[in-house]
BAGUTOR-69179 format. One record per residue (C-alpha): z negated, y negated, x negated; residue in three letters; residue number from 1. Coordinates in pm, whole numbers, plus 50000, padded with zeros to 5 digits. Each point is the difference from the previous one (the first is absolute). Layout:
REM residues N
<baza pz="Z" py="Y" px="X" resn="ALA" resi="NUM"/>
...
//
This chain:
REM residues 304
<baza pz="50000" py="50000" px="50000" resn="UNK" resi="1"/>
<baza pz="50095" py="49659" px="49868" resn="UNK" resi="2"/>
<baza pz="49804" py="49674" px="50019" resn="UNK" resi="3"/>
<baza pz="50220" py="49692" px="49935" resn="UNK" resi="4"/>
<baza pz="50323" py="50198" px="50010" resn="UNK" resi="5"/>
<baza pz="50359" py="49890" px="50054" resn="UNK" resi="6"/>
<baza pz="49964" py="50041" px="50375" resn="UNK" resi="7"/>
<baza pz="49700" py="49770" px="50011" resn="UNK" resi="8"/>
<baza pz="50183" py="49745" px="49786" resn="UNK" resi="9"/>
<baza pz="50300" py="50007" px="50234" resn="UNK" resi="10"/>
<baza pz="49771" py="49949" px="50297" resn="UNK" resi="11"/>
<baza pz="49826" py="49707" px="49835" resn="UNK" resi="12"/>
<baza pz="50336" py="49839" px="49927" resn="UNK" resi="13"/>
<baza pz="50109" py="50057" px="50358" resn="UNK" resi="14"/>
<baza pz="49698" py="49829" px="50146" resn="UNK" resi="15"/>
<baza pz="49945" py="49714" px="49758" resn="UNK" resi="16"/>
<baza pz="50086" py="49766" px="50283" resn="UNK" resi="17"/>
<baza pz="49716" py="50130" px="50218" resn="UNK" resi="18"/>
<baza pz="49690" py="49780" px="49986" resn="UNK" resi="19"/>
<baza pz="49686" py="50207" px="49982" resn="UNK" resi="20"/>
<baza pz="49675" py="49844" px="50118" resn="UNK" resi="21"/>
<baza pz="49705" py="50052" px="49769" resn="UNK" resi="22"/>
<baza pz="49712" py="50046" px="50242" resn="UNK" resi="23"/>
<baza pz="49630" py="50051" px="49962" resn="UNK" resi="24"/>
<baza pz="49887" py="50363" px="50045" resn="UNK" resi="25"/>
<baza pz="49870" py="49928" px="50347" resn="UNK" resi="26"/>
<baza pz="50332" py="49847" px="50105" resn="UNK" resi="27"/>
<baza pz="50197" py="50292" px="49856" resn="UNK" resi="28"/>
<baza pz="49798" py="50238" px="50213" resn="UNK" resi="29"/>
<baza pz="50083" py="49795" px="50308" resn="UNK" resi="30"/>
<baza pz="50374" py="50000" px="49924" resn="UNK" resi="31"/>
<baza pz="50147" py="50353" px="49969" resn="UNK" resi="32"/>
<baza pz="50328" py="49871" px="49854" resn="UNK" resi="33"/>
<baza pz="49819" py="49800" px="49732" resn="UNK" resi="34"/>
<baza pz="49779" py="50297" px="49922" resn="UNK" resi="35"/>
<baza pz="50302" py="50229" px="49973" resn="UNK" resi="36"/>
<baza pz="50175" py="49750" px="49775" resn="UNK" resi="37"/>
<baza pz="49694" py="49969" px="49777" resn="UNK" resi="38"/>
<baza pz="49987" py="50377" px="49955" resn="UNK" resi="39"/>
<baza pz="50372" py="50013" px="49935" resn="UNK" resi="40"/>
<baza pz="49990" py="49726" px="49737" resn="UNK" resi="41"/>
<baza pz="49704" py="50170" px="49831" resn="UNK" resi="42"/>
<baza pz="50196" py="50331" px="50003" resn="UNK" resi="43"/>
<baza pz="49721" py="50167" px="50190" resn="UNK" resi="44"/>
<baza pz="50245" py="50239" px="50151" resn="UNK" resi="45"/>
<baza pz="49771" py="50210" px="50219" resn="UNK" resi="46"/>
<baza pz="49853" py="49691" px="50164" resn="UNK" resi="47"/>
<baza pz="50345" py="49842" px="50031" resn="UNK" resi="48"/>
<baza pz="50142" py="50317" px="50154" resn="UNK" resi="49"/>
<baza pz="49730" py="50009" px="50269" resn="UNK" resi="50"/>
<baza pz="50033" py="49628" px="50070" resn="UNK" resi="51"/>
<baza pz="50378" py="49997" px="50030" resn="UNK" resi="52"/>
<baza pz="50004" py="50320" px="50207" resn="UNK" resi="53"/>
<baza pz="49778" py="49822" px="50252" resn="UNK" resi="54"/>
<baza pz="50208" py="49683" px="49989" resn="UNK" resi="55"/>
<baza pz="50329" py="50188" px="50042" resn="UNK" resi="56"/>
<baza pz="49863" py="50195" px="50294" resn="UNK" resi="57"/>
<baza pz="49904" py="49675" px="50170" resn="UNK" resi="58"/>
<baza pz="50323" py="49815" px="49913" resn="UNK" resi="59"/>
<baza pz="50272" py="50265" px="49961" resn="UNK" resi="60"/>
<baza pz="50273" py="49732" px="49992" resn="UNK" resi="61"/>
<baza pz="49861" py="49850" px="49679" resn="UNK" resi="62"/>
<baza pz="50215" py="50123" px="49712" resn="UNK" resi="63"/>
<baza pz="49768" py="49861" px="49733" resn="UNK" resi="64"/>
<baza pz="49713" py="50217" px="50123" resn="UNK" resi="65"/>
<baza pz="50213" py="50316" px="49985" resn="UNK" resi="66"/>
<baza pz="50139" py="49904" px="49660" resn="UNK" resi="67"/>
<baza pz="49657" py="49949" px="49847" resn="UNK" resi="68"/>
<baza pz="49867" py="50311" px="50165" resn="UNK" resi="69"/>
<baza pz="50280" py="50188" px="49823" resn="UNK" resi="70"/>
<baza pz="49906" py="49833" px="49673" resn="UNK" resi="71"/>
<baza pz="49636" py="50102" px="50031" resn="UNK" resi="72"/>
<baza pz="50088" py="50357" px="50090" resn="UNK" resi="73"/>
<baza pz="50249" py="50029" px="49718" resn="UNK" resi="74"/>
<baza pz="49741" py="49887" px="49748" resn="UNK" resi="75"/>
<baza pz="49763" py="50258" px="50146" resn="UNK" resi="76"/>
<baza pz="50279" py="50257" px="49943" resn="UNK" resi="77"/>
<baza pz="50024" py="50064" px="50373" resn="UNK" resi="78"/>
<baza pz="50377" py="50002" px="49978" resn="UNK" resi="79"/>
<baza pz="50089" py="50150" px="50339" resn="UNK" resi="80"/>
<baza pz="49771" py="49753" px="50175" resn="UNK" resi="81"/>
<baza pz="50149" py="49719" px="49792" resn="UNK" resi="82"/>
<baza pz="50348" py="50103" px="50114" resn="UNK" resi="83"/>
<baza pz="49886" py="49990" px="50362" resn="UNK" resi="84"/>
<baza pz="49871" py="49645" px="49957" resn="UNK" resi="85"/>
<baza pz="50302" py="49874" px="49809" resn="UNK" resi="86"/>
<baza pz="50238" py="50154" px="50252" resn="UNK" resi="87"/>
<baza pz="49826" py="49791" px="50266" resn="UNK" resi="88"/>
<baza pz="50044" py="49690" px="49784" resn="UNK" resi="89"/>
<baza pz="50366" py="50090" px="49941" resn="UNK" resi="90"/>
<baza pz="50061" py="50045" px="50374" resn="UNK" resi="91"/>
<baza pz="49864" py="49648" px="50050" resn="UNK" resi="92"/>
<baza pz="50243" py="49867" px="49738" resn="UNK" resi="93"/>
<baza pz="49718" py="49886" px="49776" resn="UNK" resi="94"/>
<baza pz="50099" py="49914" px="49639" resn="UNK" resi="95"/>
<baza pz="50271" py="50269" px="49991" resn="UNK" resi="96"/>
<baza pz="50065" py="49977" px="49626" resn="UNK" resi="97"/>
<baza pz="49641" py="50086" px="49911" resn="UNK" resi="98"/>
<baza pz="49915" py="50221" px="50296" resn="UNK" resi="99"/>
<baza pz="50300" py="50224" px="49938" resn="UNK" resi="100"/>
<baza pz="49934" py="50009" px="49627" resn="UNK" resi="101"/>
<baza pz="49643" py="50110" px="50063" resn="UNK" resi="102"/>
<baza pz="50119" py="50265" px="50242" resn="UNK" resi="103"/>
<baza pz="50221" py="50131" px="49722" resn="UNK" resi="104"/>
<baza pz="49705" py="50008" px="49763" resn="UNK" resi="105"/>
<baza pz="49775" py="50184" px="50244" resn="UNK" resi="106"/>
<baza pz="50260" py="50258" px="50097" resn="UNK" resi="107"/>
<baza pz="50080" py="50054" px="49632" resn="UNK" resi="108"/>
<baza pz="49633" py="50072" px="49936" resn="UNK" resi="109"/>
<baza pz="50017" py="50252" px="50285" resn="UNK" resi="110"/>
<baza pz="50292" py="50176" px="49832" resn="UNK" resi="111"/>
<baza pz="50250" py="49893" px="50267" resn="UNK" resi="112"/>
<baza pz="50280" py="49892" px="49769" resn="UNK" resi="113"/>
<baza pz="50272" py="49958" px="50261" resn="UNK" resi="114"/>
<baza pz="49779" py="49780" px="50216" resn="UNK" resi="115"/>
<baza pz="49894" py="49797" px="49696" resn="UNK" resi="116"/>
<baza pz="50360" py="49943" px="49892" resn="UNK" resi="117"/>
<baza pz="50092" py="49899" px="50354" resn="UNK" resi="118"/>
<baza pz="49718" py="49746" px="50019" resn="UNK" resi="119"/>
<baza pz="50094" py="49861" px="49659" resn="UNK" resi="120"/>
<baza pz="50359" py="49959" px="50114" resn="UNK" resi="121"/>
<baza pz="49881" py="49806" px="50304" resn="UNK" resi="122"/>
<baza pz="49778" py="49780" px="49785" resn="UNK" resi="123"/>
<baza pz="50291" py="49925" px="49769" resn="UNK" resi="124"/>
<baza pz="50225" py="49911" px="50293" resn="UNK" resi="125"/>
<baza pz="49725" py="49760" px="50112" resn="UNK" resi="126"/>
<baza pz="50006" py="49840" px="49655" resn="UNK" resi="127"/>
<baza pz="49752" py="50179" px="49772" resn="UNK" resi="128"/>
<baza pz="50081" py="49894" px="49643" resn="UNK" resi="129"/>
<baza pz="49708" py="50101" px="49777" resn="UNK" resi="130"/>
<baza pz="50173" py="50216" px="49741" resn="UNK" resi="131"/>
<baza pz="49697" py="50031" px="49775" resn="UNK" resi="132"/>
<baza pz="49786" py="50111" px="50295" resn="UNK" resi="133"/>
<baza pz="50245" py="50277" px="50081" resn="UNK" resi="134"/>
<baza pz="50001" py="50113" px="49638" resn="UNK" resi="135"/>
<baza pz="49622" py="49996" px="49947" resn="UNK" resi="136"/>
<baza pz="49824" py="50062" px="50333" resn="UNK" resi="137"/>
<baza pz="49812" py="50327" px="49957" resn="UNK" resi="138"/>
<baza pz="50040" py="50074" px="50372" resn="UNK" resi="139"/>
<baza pz="50373" py="50048" px="49944" resn="UNK" resi="140"/>
<baza pz="49969" py="50228" px="49697" resn="UNK" resi="141"/>
<baza pz="50118" py="50304" px="50199" resn="UNK" resi="142"/>
<baza pz="50329" py="49823" px="50081" resn="UNK" resi="143"/>
<baza pz="50110" py="49890" px="49656" resn="UNK" resi="144"/>
<baza pz="50188" py="50320" px="49921" resn="UNK" resi="145"/>
<baza pz="50180" py="49986" px="50334" resn="UNK" resi="146"/>
<baza pz="50364" py="49899" px="49929" resn="UNK" resi="147"/>
<baza pz="49983" py="49763" px="50298" resn="UNK" resi="148"/>
<baza pz="49720" py="49799" px="49843" resn="UNK" resi="149"/>
<baza pz="50219" py="49853" px="49726" resn="UNK" resi="150"/>
<baza pz="50231" py="49855" px="50264" resn="UNK" resi="151"/>
<baza pz="49700" py="49844" px="50172" resn="UNK" resi="152"/>
<baza pz="49892" py="49830" px="49678" resn="UNK" resi="153"/>
<baza pz="50354" py="49868" px="49957" resn="UNK" resi="154"/>
<baza pz="49993" py="49861" px="50353" resn="UNK" resi="155"/>
<baza pz="49666" py="49831" px="49936" resn="UNK" resi="156"/>
<baza pz="50152" py="49836" px="49693" resn="UNK" resi="157"/>
<baza pz="50291" py="49881" px="50212" resn="UNK" resi="158"/>
<baza pz="49753" py="49855" px="50248" resn="UNK" resi="159"/>
<baza pz="49815" py="49824" px="49717" resn="UNK" resi="160"/>
<baza pz="50316" py="49863" px="49836" resn="UNK" resi="161"/>
<baza pz="50258" py="49959" px="50278" resn="UNK" resi="162"/>
<baza pz="50209" py="49743" px="49812" resn="UNK" resi="163"/>
<baza pz="50026" py="50223" px="49694" resn="UNK" resi="164"/>
<baza pz="50162" py="50276" px="50204" resn="UNK" resi="165"/>
<baza pz="50218" py="49782" px="50223" resn="UNK" resi="166"/>
<baza pz="50341" py="49947" px="49836" resn="UNK" resi="167"/>
<baza pz="50043" py="49662" px="50170" resn="UNK" resi="168"/>
<baza pz="49708" py="49861" px="49799" resn="UNK" resi="169"/>
<baza pz="50151" py="50131" px="49677" resn="UNK" resi="170"/>
<baza pz="50342" py="49835" px="50028" resn="UNK" resi="171"/>
<baza pz="49900" py="49716" px="49770" resn="UNK" resi="172"/>
<baza pz="49832" py="50215" px="49733" resn="UNK" resi="173"/>
<baza pz="50293" py="49940" px="49765" resn="UNK" resi="174"/>
<baza pz="49852" py="49653" px="49943" resn="UNK" resi="175"/>
<baza pz="49661" py="50135" px="49885" resn="UNK" resi="176"/>
<baza pz="49935" py="49953" px="49629" resn="UNK" resi="177"/>
<baza pz="49942" py="49749" px="49722" resn="UNK" resi="178"/>
<baza pz="50315" py="49801" px="49931" resn="UNK" resi="179"/>
<baza pz="50154" py="49737" px="49776" resn="UNK" resi="180"/>
<baza pz="50238" py="49787" px="50205" resn="UNK" resi="181"/>
<baza pz="50320" py="49841" px="49866" resn="UNK" resi="182"/>
<baza pz="50265" py="49770" px="50141" resn="UNK" resi="183"/>
<baza pz="50369" py="50103" px="49992" resn="UNK" resi="184"/>
<baza pz="50041" py="49836" px="49659" resn="UNK" resi="185"/>
<baza pz="49731" py="50224" px="49851" resn="UNK" resi="186"/>
<baza pz="49723" py="49741" px="49967" resn="UNK" resi="187"/>
<baza pz="49656" py="50119" px="50103" resn="UNK" resi="188"/>
<baza pz="49868" py="49800" px="50294" resn="UNK" resi="189"/>
<baza pz="49674" py="50181" px="50065" resn="UNK" resi="190"/>
<baza pz="49806" py="50320" px="50044" resn="UNK" resi="191"/>
<baza pz="49912" py="50178" px="50319" resn="UNK" resi="192"/>
<baza pz="49759" py="50281" px="50074" resn="UNK" resi="193"/>
<baza pz="50043" py="50179" px="50332" resn="UNK" resi="194"/>
<baza pz="49707" py="50219" px="50102" resn="UNK" resi="195"/>
<baza pz="49974" py="50251" px="50280" resn="UNK" resi="196"/>
<baza pz="49660" py="49937" px="50162" resn="UNK" resi="197"/>
<baza pz="49803" py="50104" px="50308" resn="UNK" resi="198"/>
<baza pz="50108" py="50363" px="49976" resn="UNK" resi="199"/>
<baza pz="50370" py="49910" px="49982" resn="UNK" resi="200"/>
<baza pz="49990" py="49774" px="50307" resn="UNK" resi="201"/>
<baza pz="50061" py="49675" px="49809" resn="UNK" resi="202"/>
<baza pz="50195" py="49888" px="49694" resn="UNK" resi="203"/>
<baza pz="49838" py="49708" px="49820" resn="UNK" resi="204"/>
<baza pz="50218" py="49779" px="49783" resn="UNK" resi="205"/>
<baza pz="49850" py="49808" px="49706" resn="UNK" resi="206"/>
<baza pz="50258" py="49755" px="49863" resn="UNK" resi="207"/>
<baza pz="49962" py="49788" px="49686" resn="UNK" resi="208"/>
<baza pz="50288" py="49770" px="49907" resn="UNK" resi="209"/>
<baza pz="50068" py="49903" px="49640" resn="UNK" resi="210"/>
<baza pz="49947" py="49638" px="50101" resn="UNK" resi="211"/>
<baza pz="49648" py="50073" px="50117" resn="UNK" resi="212"/>
<baza pz="50066" py="50033" px="50375" resn="UNK" resi="213"/>
<baza pz="49833" py="50290" px="50170" resn="UNK" resi="214"/>
<baza pz="49995" py="50159" px="50340" resn="UNK" resi="215"/>
<baza pz="49919" py="50311" px="50196" resn="UNK" resi="216"/>
<baza pz="50150" py="50182" px="50293" resn="UNK" resi="217"/>
<baza pz="49888" py="50275" px="50232" resn="UNK" resi="218"/>
<baza pz="50266" py="50237" px="50129" resn="UNK" resi="219"/>
<baza pz="49943" py="50252" px="50277" resn="UNK" resi="220"/>
<baza pz="50182" py="50199" px="50264" resn="UNK" resi="221"/>
<baza pz="49924" py="49902" px="50360" resn="UNK" resi="222"/>
<baza pz="50051" py="50311" px="50216" resn="UNK" resi="223"/>
<baza pz="49978" py="49798" px="50322" resn="UNK" resi="224"/>
<baza pz="50325" py="49824" px="49906" resn="UNK" resi="225"/>
<baza pz="50145" py="50260" px="49766" resn="UNK" resi="226"/>
<baza pz="50038" py="49720" px="49744" resn="UNK" resi="227"/>
<baza pz="49866" py="49903" px="49660" resn="UNK" resi="228"/>
<baza pz="49802" py="49678" px="49960" resn="UNK" resi="229"/>
<baza pz="49938" py="49788" px="49692" resn="UNK" resi="230"/>
<baza pz="49752" py="49714" px="49977" resn="UNK" resi="231"/>
<baza pz="50028" py="49794" px="49681" resn="UNK" resi="232"/>
<baza pz="49760" py="49729" px="49880" resn="UNK" resi="233"/>
<baza pz="50035" py="49807" px="49676" resn="UNK" resi="234"/>
<baza pz="49795" py="49761" px="49790" resn="UNK" resi="235"/>
<baza pz="50188" py="49696" px="50130" resn="UNK" resi="236"/>
<baza pz="49865" py="50044" px="50351" resn="UNK" resi="237"/>
<baza pz="50328" py="50128" px="50143" resn="UNK" resi="238"/>
<baza pz="50044" py="50330" px="50177" resn="UNK" resi="239"/>
<baza pz="50280" py="50218" px="50132" resn="UNK" resi="240"/>
<baza pz="50010" py="50246" px="50286" resn="UNK" resi="241"/>
<baza pz="50264" py="50270" px="50019" resn="UNK" resi="242"/>
<baza pz="50102" py="50285" px="50226" resn="UNK" resi="243"/>
<baza pz="50238" py="50268" px="49880" resn="UNK" resi="244"/>
<baza pz="50110" py="50359" px="49978" resn="UNK" resi="245"/>
<baza pz="50134" py="50251" px="49752" resn="UNK" resi="246"/>
<baza pz="50371" py="50020" px="50074" resn="UNK" resi="247"/>
<baza pz="50310" py="50102" px="49803" resn="UNK" resi="248"/>
<baza pz="49800" py="50089" px="49691" resn="UNK" resi="249"/>
<baza pz="49802" py="49675" px="49975" resn="UNK" resi="250"/>
<baza pz="49696" py="49827" px="50147" resn="UNK" resi="251"/>
<baza pz="50130" py="49699" px="50192" resn="UNK" resi="252"/>
<baza pz="49775" py="49717" px="50117" resn="UNK" resi="253"/>
<baza pz="50058" py="49682" px="50198" resn="UNK" resi="254"/>
<baza pz="49750" py="49724" px="50060" resn="UNK" resi="255"/>
<baza pz="49899" py="49648" px="49914" resn="UNK" resi="256"/>
<baza pz="49854" py="49809" px="49709" resn="UNK" resi="257"/>
<baza pz="49722" py="49775" px="50130" resn="UNK" resi="258"/>
<baza pz="49967" py="49705" px="49764" resn="UNK" resi="259"/>
<baza pz="49668" py="49825" px="49929" resn="UNK" resi="260"/>
<baza pz="50112" py="49706" px="50221" resn="UNK" resi="261"/>
<baza pz="50054" py="50236" px="50294" resn="UNK" resi="262"/>
<baza pz="50380" py="50003" px="49995" resn="UNK" resi="263"/>
<baza pz="50179" py="50334" px="49999" resn="UNK" resi="264"/>
<baza pz="50313" py="50143" px="49843" resn="UNK" resi="265"/>
<baza pz="50171" py="50317" px="50114" resn="UNK" resi="266"/>
<baza pz="49994" py="50270" px="49735" resn="UNK" resi="267"/>
<baza pz="50124" py="50351" px="49950" resn="UNK" resi="268"/>
<baza pz="49943" py="50238" px="49713" resn="UNK" resi="269"/>
<baza pz="50120" py="50343" px="49903" resn="UNK" resi="270"/>
<baza pz="49833" py="50252" px="49768" resn="UNK" resi="271"/>
<baza pz="50245" py="50255" px="49863" resn="UNK" resi="272"/>
<baza pz="49905" py="50298" px="49782" resn="UNK" resi="273"/>
<baza pz="50264" py="50030" px="49725" resn="UNK" resi="274"/>
<baza pz="50126" py="50320" px="49844" resn="UNK" resi="275"/>
<baza pz="49856" py="49912" px="49657" resn="UNK" resi="276"/>
<baza pz="49644" py="49978" px="50141" resn="UNK" resi="277"/>
<baza pz="49994" py="49621" px="50036" resn="UNK" resi="278"/>
<baza pz="49947" py="49815" px="50326" resn="UNK" resi="279"/>
<baza pz="50193" py="49689" px="50102" resn="UNK" resi="280"/>
<baza pz="49829" py="49736" px="50215" resn="UNK" resi="281"/>
<baza pz="50259" py="49765" px="50148" resn="UNK" resi="282"/>
<baza pz="49878" py="49692" px="50189" resn="UNK" resi="283"/>
<baza pz="50217" py="49770" px="50212" resn="UNK" resi="284"/>
<baza pz="49918" py="49687" px="50197" resn="UNK" resi="285"/>
<baza pz="50171" py="49811" px="50280" resn="UNK" resi="286"/>
<baza pz="49948" py="49636" px="50081" resn="UNK" resi="287"/>
<baza pz="50236" py="50003" px="50300" resn="UNK" resi="288"/>
<baza pz="49828" py="50262" px="50213" resn="UNK" resi="289"/>
<baza pz="50195" py="50291" px="49858" resn="UNK" resi="290"/>
<baza pz="50351" py="49858" px="50009" resn="UNK" resi="291"/>
<baza pz="50023" py="50022" px="49622" resn="UNK" resi="292"/>
<baza pz="49787" py="50162" px="49733" resn="UNK" resi="293"/>
<baza pz="49938" py="49915" px="49633" resn="UNK" resi="294"/>
<baza pz="49835" py="50201" px="49724" resn="UNK" resi="295"/>
<baza pz="49636" py="49900" px="49954" resn="UNK" resi="296"/>
<baza pz="49882" py="50270" px="49758" resn="UNK" resi="297"/>
<baza pz="50169" py="50294" px="49832" resn="UNK" resi="298"/>
<baza pz="49767" py="50221" px="49802" resn="UNK" resi="299"/>
<baza pz="50034" py="50336" px="49826" resn="UNK" resi="300"/>
<baza pz="49688" py="50211" px="49958" resn="UNK" resi="301"/>
<baza pz="49962" py="50218" px="49692" resn="UNK" resi="302"/>
<baza pz="49699" py="50226" px="49959" resn="UNK" resi="303"/>
<baza pz="49759" py="49894" px="49729" resn="UNK" resi="304"/>
//
């Protein structure tokens, strides 16, 4: 039997938003829910089990009571009784990610591998993403040699890092790296470091021009629009906002340069991966609302 185990930690994380009242002993005795909570927080599992069994009997529609009753029973190694309580919580739709995960853990401890795998699959569909928990929770030890378990770990990783596994978020990865940047005449105009951050959900640009100008941009895929977005801010106080897409072998953006005085200029830029490993960034601007376009910046990126 575990004390502060992974299951308890998950439960604490789940209910951090719940405000618990610290009451005097006499008040706790007058309030069964407060008394049950005090026993639960102190990991006094026998007392918590009795308290939550009484609370659940009196309020069978309360998913929290059934969930915590399952927790207490599981820590008392009353696995069948824990399953009964957690199934009631699951039927009420209470915290499905954690309730279904705990059902998997209890049924695994009972030797019911098929049921445990099924509950894990449901938890993963609901969004469970704790890869390390899957790999280390002692309750799941009997499942780790099951060929299905590896697929479940992979799915948890996908849940934890959705952008990493979604090809749409990876379309701009050819820009990631540390680069020296040159104009078409071969003169270096700056350096740029493009980092993949936030588990591959954002590309952060860190530009330093040879003349001392600097700026940063954040680039991300917006699934609601099916478009890429770039937000650029520089040291002069200006900023640019772009929307684009990867099309015909290049990342193509259109937007506006917002000058420090508030005026705007239409802009478009194209990032093209070249066969020799370089990347070309081609900027154009229009001062006549798109009727004509002129080159604003033409840079060739070479890896440092």
